[in-house]
N, C-alpha and C positions, 0 to 999 in steps of 0.2 A: 604541726603540718597537717593541713586538711586537703584531701584529694577528692574532688567531686567530679565524677564523670557522668555527664548526661548524654545518653545515646538516644537521639531522636530516630524513631524507627522508620525504616524505609517506606516511602509512599510510592506505590507503583500503580499507575493507571494504564491499563492496557485496553485500548479501544480497537476492536477489529471490526471493520465494516467491509463486508463482501457484497458487492453489487454485481450480479451476473445477469447481463442482458443478452439473451440468445434469440436471434432472429433465424428461425430454422429455414432450411432449404425449401424453396418452392419450385416444383417442377411442373411445368405445363406442357402437355403433349397434345398437339392438335393435329389430327389426321383428317385430311380432306381427300376423299377418293371420288373422282369424277370419271364415270365410265360413259363414254359416248360411242354408240355403235351406229355406224352408217352402213347400210347394206346397199352395195352398188352391184347392179346386175349388168354385166356386159356379155351380151349373148348368152353363153352358157355358164360363164364363170361368176361365182359369187365371192365378193371381196368384203371382208369385215374390217372396219377401221376401229381400233380400240384405243382410247386415250385414258391414261391413268395418271392422276396428279396426286402425289403424296407430299404433304407439307408437315414437317415435324419441327415444332418450336420448343426448345428447352430453355427455360429461364431459371437461372440459379441466383437467388438473392444472397445478400451479404450475411455471413455468420459473424456476429459481433459478440465478443466476450470481454467484459471489463471487470477486472478484479482490483479492488482498492483495499489495501491493508494499511491501517494507520496504527502505529504503536507509539504511545507516548509514555516514557518512563521518567519519572521524576524521583530522584533519590537525594535525601538529605542524610548525610552520614556523619555521625559522631560529633557532637558538640562537647568539647572537653574544657572544663574549667578547673584550673589548678590554683589553689590558694595556699601559699606558703607563708607562714608567719613565724618569725623567730622571736621568742619571748626572752628578751634580756633586759637587764635593768637600765641599760643606757638607751637603746633604741629598738624599735620593732618595725620591721618592713613587711609590707604586704605585696605580693606579686600575683597578678591575675592574668591568666593566659586564656584567650578564647580562640578556638580554631573552628571555623565553619567551612565545611566542604559541601558544595552543591553540584550535583551532576545531573544535567538534563540531556536526555538522549531522545531524539525524534527520528523515527524511521518511517518513511512513506514509500511504499512500493506500489507502483501502478503498472499493470500489464495490459497492453492493448493489442489484441490479436489482429484486429482489423488492419492496422497499419504496420503490423509486426514491429512494434516499438516497445522497448522496455525502458522505463524511466525509473531510476533508483536514486532517491535522495536519502542517504543513510547517515546516521550517526553524527548529528550535530551535537557535539559534546561541549558543554560549557562547564568549566571547573573554576569555581570561585573559592579561593582560600583567603580567609581573613584572619589575621593574627593580631590580636590586640594585647599589648603588654602594658600593664599599668603598675608602676612601682610607686608605692606610697611609703615614704619614710617618715616616721613620726619621731 
């Protein structure tokens, strides 16, 4: 009886991409002060007319933060090959069993603060199990 176990080591690819785009606040303050003085003399009385105009403009532009994290994990776990042979004078049988397990996990997280939107597409897991049994009777 021969027991052969082939462990194909885990292959992990982690790709982290962080793109941070920040448009900082822009504040514009415009102050216009116009003073107009008119002096009106009516007999003895002096009247001053003062006109003051103040304009304040505040513009706040968008603050945009985009964080994109991409994690790709590919795992190939344990390929097991079992070879059983019984040696007898009449017949010998060979049994081969192959088990392949493939796990693919993809996680994409995108956070967009501008629209206050969180999009999470997580854990697409594909599991493929292939069992091949070959019996050879001689």
